[in-house]
C-alpha positions as CSV (number, residue, x, y, z in Angstrom):
1,M,98.4,103.2,115.1
2,T,94.6,102.7,114.7
3,T,92.5,104.7,112.2
4,H,89.2,105.7,113.3
5,D,85.9,106.0,111.4
6,A,84.8,109.0,113.6
7,P,86.7,112.2,114.1
8,V,89.0,112.3,117.1
9,T,89.3,115.3,119.3
10,V,92.8,116.4,120.0
11,L,93.7,118.8,122.8
12,H,96.8,120.7,123.6
13,I,97.7,120.5,127.4
14,M,98.9,124.2,128.1
15,G,99.2,123.9,131.8
16,S,97.9,122.2,134.8
17,H,94.3,123.6,134.4
18,R,94.2,124.6,130.7
19,V,93.7,122.7,127.4
20,E,93.0,124.0,124.0
21,P,91.6,122.2,121.0
22,A,94.1,121.4,118.2
23,H,93.6,122.5,114.7
24,L,95.1,121.4,111.4
25,T,97.6,123.9,110.1
26,A,97.3,125.4,106.6
27,G,98.8,123.0,104.1
28,A,98.3,119.9,106.2
29,V,97.3,116.8,104.1
30,I,95.3,114.0,105.5
31,R,96.3,110.8,103.7
32,P,93.8,108.0,102.9
33,D,95.4,105.9,105.8
34,G,94.8,108.7,108.2
35,T,98.3,110.0,108.6
36,I,98.8,113.8,108.5
37,V,101.8,115.2,106.6
38,H,103.0,118.7,105.9
39,P,104.6,118.8,102.5
40,D,107.0,121.7,101.8
41,A,105.5,124.6,100.1
42,G,105.8,124.5,96.3
43,D,106.2,120.8,95.9
44,A,103.8,117.8,95.2
45,G,104.3,116.3,98.7
46,D,106.1,113.3,97.2
47,A,109.7,114.4,97.9
48,G,110.0,112.3,101.2
49,D,109.9,115.6,103.3
50,D,107.0,114.8,105.6
51,A,107.0,116.5,108.9
52,T,107.7,113.8,111.6
53,A,108.3,114.0,115.3
54,P,111.9,113.3,116.4
55,G,112.4,109.6,116.8
56,A,109.2,108.8,114.9
57,T,109.3,106.7,111.6
58,A,107.8,108.5,108.7
59,P,105.1,106.7,106.9
60,P,105.7,105.8,103.3
61,N,104.8,108.5,100.7
62,A,101.4,108.0,99.1
């Protein structure tokens, strides 16, 4: 994965002729290395519970 200095536009493909811009959900945390994690509500985000796509490898906790 490459980190970018400039913002990157992310679009959700909703159908063959429709896309919608993606937005960060409430509680999302952008780490210094550019990864985005969603810690469980009520914890400090350091319990190893990062949201990760199935089959993906979770980045080490900051």
